[in-house]
Structure formats: structure tokens, C-alpha cells
C-alpha positions as CSV (number, residue, x, y, z in Angstrom):
1,M,26.5,82.5,15.4
2,S,29.9,83.4,15.3
3,G,31.6,84.6,12.1
4,H,28.2,86.0,10.9
5,K,27.3,89.6,10.9
6,F,23.7,91.0,10.4
7,S,22.4,93.9,9.5
8,E,19.7,96.0,11.8
9,D,17.3,95.2,8.7
10,R,17.7,91.0,8.9
11,L,18.0,91.3,12.9
12,L,14.4,93.1,13.1
13,R,13.6,90.6,10.3
14,Y,14.5,87.3,12.3
15,T,14.2,88.4,15.8
16,G,11.0,90.4,15.6
17,C,12.7,92.8,17.4
18,K,12.1,91.0,20.8
19,M,15.5,90.2,21.9
20,N,17.2,93.0,20.8
21,K,17.1,96.9,21.8
22,I,15.8,98.2,18.2
23,T,13.4,100.8,19.6
24,C,10.0,102.8,18.2
25,Y,10.7,105.7,16.0
26,C,7.6,107.5,17.9
27,C,8.6,106.3,21.5
28,D,11.2,104.5,23.5
29,R,9.2,101.2,23.7
30,T,10.6,98.0,22.2
31,A,10.1,97.9,18.6
32,F,8.0,94.8,17.4
33,G,7.2,92.8,14.6
34,Q,8.2,94.2,10.6
35,G,7.9,97.6,11.5
36,D,6.0,100.9,9.5
37,H,6.2,101.5,6.2
38,V,7.0,105.2,5.4
39,P,4.6,106.3,4.0
40,P,2.3,103.8,3.6
41,K,2.7,101.1,1.1
42,K,-0.7,101.9,0.1
43,I,-0.4,105.0,-2.0
44,F,2.2,103.4,-4.3
45,A,1.0,101.8,-7.6
46,K,1.2,97.8,-7.3
47,G,4.7,96.6,-8.3
48,T,6.5,99.7,-7.0
49,F,8.7,97.9,-4.9
50,S,9.7,95.0,-6.9
51,N,13.0,95.8,-7.4
52,I,13.7,98.7,-4.6
53,K,12.6,98.1,-1.2
54,P,10.5,100.7,0.6
55,I,11.3,102.5,3.6
56,I,10.6,100.4,6.6
57,V,11.4,101.7,10.4
58,P,11.0,100.0,13.6
59,S,8.0,100.6,15.8
60,C,6.1,99.0,19.0
61,E,3.0,97.3,19.1
62,E,1.0,100.1,19.9
63,H,1.8,102.7,17.0
64,N,2.0,100.1,14.4
65,Q,-1.8,99.4,15.3
66,Q,-2.6,103.0,15.2
67,S,-1.4,103.5,11.7
68,S,-4.2,101.6,10.0
69,K,-7.0,103.6,10.3
70,A,-5.1,107.2,9.4
71,D,-3.3,105.4,6.7
72,E,-6.6,104.5,4.8
73,Y,-7.6,107.8,5.7
74,L,-4.8,109.6,4.0
75,K,-5.3,107.2,0.7
76,F,-9.0,108.6,0.6
77,I,-7.9,112.2,0.8
78,L,-4.9,112.4,-1.5
79,S,-7.0,110.3,-3.9
80,A,-9.9,112.6,-4.0
81,S,-7.8,115.6,-4.2
82,S,-4.9,114.7,-6.7
83,K,-5.4,113.8,-10.8
84,E,-2.0,112.2,-10.2
85,T,-3.4,109.1,-8.1
86,P,-2.4,105.9,-9.6
87,P,-5.5,104.1,-10.8
88,D,-4.8,101.2,-8.9
89,V,-4.6,102.8,-5.9
90,L,-8.2,105.0,-6.9
91,Q,-9.6,101.6,-7.3
92,S,-8.2,100.3,-4.2
93,T,-9.5,103.9,-2.3
94,V,-13.3,102.9,-4.1
95,R,-13.5,99.2,-2.9
96,G,-12.2,100.4,0.6
97,I,-15.5,103.2,0.9
98,M,-17.8,100.7,-0.7
99,R,-17.0,98.2,2.3
100,Y,-18.0,100.8,4.8
101,V,-21.3,101.3,2.7
102,N,-22.1,97.5,2.6
103,N,-21.1,97.2,6.4
104,N,-23.2,100.2,7.0
105,S,-20.2,101.9,8.8
106,M,-20.4,104.7,11.3
107,V,-17.8,106.5,9.5
108,L,-19.6,106.8,6.1
109,R,-19.9,110.7,6.4
110,K,-16.1,111.4,7.0
111,Y,-16.2,110.0,3.3
112,G,-18.7,112.3,2.3
113,I,-21.2,109.5,1.9
114,D,-24.8,109.8,2.8
115,R,-27.2,106.9,3.8
116,N,-31.3,107.0,4.0
117,G,-32.4,103.5,4.5
118,N,-31.3,101.9,1.4
119,E,-30.4,104.9,-0.7
120,V,-26.5,106.2,-0.6
121,S,-25.6,109.4,-2.0
122,M,-22.8,111.8,-2.5
123,D,-22.7,114.9,-2.7
124,G,-19.0,115.5,-3.9
125,T,-18.0,116.5,-0.2
126,A,-16.9,115.5,2.7
127,P,-15.8,117.0,6.3
128,I,-12.0,117.0,7.2
129,D,-11.1,115.2,10.2
130,H,-7.9,116.9,11.0
131,D,-7.0,114.6,13.9
132,L,-6.9,111.8,11.5
133,L,-4.7,113.5,9.0
134,D,-2.5,115.2,11.6
135,Q,-2.0,111.9,12.7
136,A,-1.4,110.2,9.4
137,L,0.9,113.2,8.3
138,G,3.1,113.2,11.7
139,K,3.5,109.7,11.3
140,I,5.2,109.7,8.5
141,A,7.4,112.9,9.5
142,R,8.5,111.2,12.2
143,G,9.2,108.1,10.4
144,I,11.1,110.1,7.7
145,Y,13.1,111.6,9.9
146,H,14.3,108.6,12.2
147,H,15.1,107.0,8.7
148,H,17.0,110.3,7.4
149,H,19.3,110.0,10.1
150,E,19.7,106.4,9.9
151,R,17.8,105.3,12.9
152,K,20.1,107.2,15.2
153,K,18.0,110.2,15.6
154,K,14.1,110.6,16.3
155,L,11.7,113.3,16.4
156,L,9.6,112.9,19.9
157,G,9.1,116.4,20.0
158,N,5.5,118.5,19.5
159,L,4.7,118.6,15.7
160,Y,2.7,121.6,14.3
161,I,1.1,119.9,11.0
162,F,0.7,122.0,7.6
163,P,-1.6,120.3,4.5
164,I,-0.7,122.8,2.8
165,F,-2.5,120.8,-0.4
166,L,-6.2,121.3,1.5
167,G,-5.7,125.4,1.0
168,I,-7.0,127.8,2.6
169,D,-10.5,126.7,5.0
170,P,-12.6,129.3,4.1
171,D,-14.2,129.9,8.0
172,A,-10.3,130.5,8.6
173,T,-9.3,133.7,10.9
174,P,-7.4,136.2,9.4
175,E,-4.4,135.1,11.3
176,E,-4.7,131.7,10.4
177,R,-5.2,132.6,6.5
178,K,-1.9,134.5,7.2
179,R,0.2,132.0,9.0
180,L,-1.4,129.2,6.4
181,I,0.1,131.9,3.1
182,H,3.4,132.2,5.0
183,I,4.3,128.7,5.4
184,E,3.5,128.1,2.1
185,A,5.5,130.3,1.0
186,I,8.3,129.1,3.3
187,A,7.7,125.4,2.0
188,N,8.1,127.1,-1.9
189,Q,11.4,128.6,-1.2
190,D,12.7,125.0,0.7
191,K,11.6,123.3,-2.3
192,A,14.0,125.3,-4.9
193,K,16.6,125.7,-2.2
194,Y,17.2,122.4,-0.8
195,E,17.9,118.7,-1.7
196,T,14.4,116.8,-2.3
197,Y,15.0,112.8,-1.8
198,G,12.8,109.8,-2.8
199,D,13.6,107.0,-4.8
200,F,9.5,107.5,-6.4
201,K,9.5,111.0,-6.5
202,E,6.4,111.4,-8.8
203,V,4.0,109.6,-5.7
204,F,6.6,111.1,-2.9
205,S,9.5,113.2,-1.8
206,Y,10.7,114.9,1.1
207,Q,13.1,117.2,2.6
208,V,14.4,117.3,5.9
209,I,15.6,120.9,7.1
210,E,17.0,121.7,10.5
211,S,18.2,124.7,12.2
212,E,19.4,126.1,15.5
213,K,15.5,126.3,16.9
214,L,13.5,124.5,13.9
215,I,13.1,121.0,12.4
216,T,11.1,120.6,9.0
217,I,9.9,118.0,7.2
218,N,8.4,118.7,3.9
219,M,6.7,116.5,2.0
220,Q,5.2,116.1,-1.2
221,F,2.8,113.5,-2.6
222,Y,1.9,112.7,-6.3
223,G,3.9,115.6,-7.5
224,N,2.1,118.5,-6.2
225,K,0.0,117.8,-2.9
226,M,2.4,119.7,-0.1
227,A,2.7,119.1,3.5
228,S,4.8,120.7,5.9
229,V,5.4,119.6,9.7
230,I,7.6,121.6,11.7
231,S,9.2,120.9,15.4
232,E,10.9,122.8,17.8
233,C,14.4,122.0,18.5
234,S,14.6,120.5,22.1
235,A,15.6,117.7,24.5
236,T,12.8,115.6,23.6
237,N,14.2,115.2,19.9
238,R,17.3,113.4,19.9
């Protein structure tokens, strides 16, 4: 193979990451397969990537498998909370929910659905699964950081995740309310001050902001659904 030059993308594609030293964006295990899309392709309309490649980062088998449920839940939350959801994404979300209904899935209540025998009802509300939502947003933040630094740096430290687009929980304590208002104000300032990246900003855009103490990943979905992910600078981020 002398005389042939392979880019990292082609090497990943041809070897499946089994015979090279490419490692997962979430850990230091060897990457496997085709990697993770960040953000997940399922939040984009069909045909979006016909001319422009999506962002793909190398991932290990464990982190790749963990993504599916979290990605599906993020799509549901965004579809339920945004009027700017692409129609085919909204239709896909509805089809996914109907599969849960038809299979009598144990997760129905997570999607705001109650079932009593053959009767199915929705009251327009759904409890927020913060762990699953944090998993989805954290994965995107780690992937974006790795991609932004051309796969030379990883965001491996603890993450503090703020899904600003959900608003403030009515049950939040005064301290929590004050903190969330502060985080939202800073994110809005960042939006005006720093460069925003993304090929399809109407669907997804992001900022990577680094200081001596903090790394901040601001993300915006469907034009106005903002989330902020913050990590302290430490030896685990490298």
C-alpha cells in the first residue's frame, strides 16, 4: 500500500477501527465500527446530508450502543417542545411512540402516555427523564468538542448539563432558580460574543468556549432550543 495516503475518515471506514489506534471520543478504548453522529442524524430532515457530510466521531462499541435510547428520547423532547421541528422528524417521532404503544412498552409513561387495558390516552404532559436527556446532551457535547479540535482533544471530565430550553422547574429551589437564570444569561451573552458553528444552523449550531478554568459547549437546536454543557478544566480533559 506504499504510495497511497489514507485520511482518518477513510482509515476508519476501511478498517472499522480494529487495526489502528483511533480511540473513542468518550474514553480511551479502541474505536469500533462507523462511529457516532453528533448530533444524531435523526433530528435532521431527510436529505440534509446529501451534499454535506454529517459530523461523525469515532466511538467504542459500548458508547455507540448506549446512544440509541438517549438519541430517541432527545428527538422526542425536541419534537414535543419546538414548532420548528422538521415535518418528517415529527412524523418519525410519532411512529416511534406508536411502536411503544403497539408493543405495550414499559416506557409509555415516559412519553406522556397512559394505558388502561385497550384504552390509550395522552394528557399533553410527560415527566422529564433528566438522566436520559443528560446522557444525550452530554454525548453531543463530548463529540462536538472532539470534532472541533480535529480529534486531537477529548472532553472526558465531569459535565454539568443545563437544558435551558426546558425552562425552570416549578419545584426548583430558590438557589436552583437563581443558578439557572444565571446560566441562561451567560449563554445568551456567549451567543452574541463568540463564533457559532454549524452547517445547518436552523437545526443545530454550537459554540466551544474555553478559559483557564472552564470549558463550555453551548448548543442550539431548531433555532431557539438552547442547552449549555460545562466542564472544569482538569487532567481528565486532554
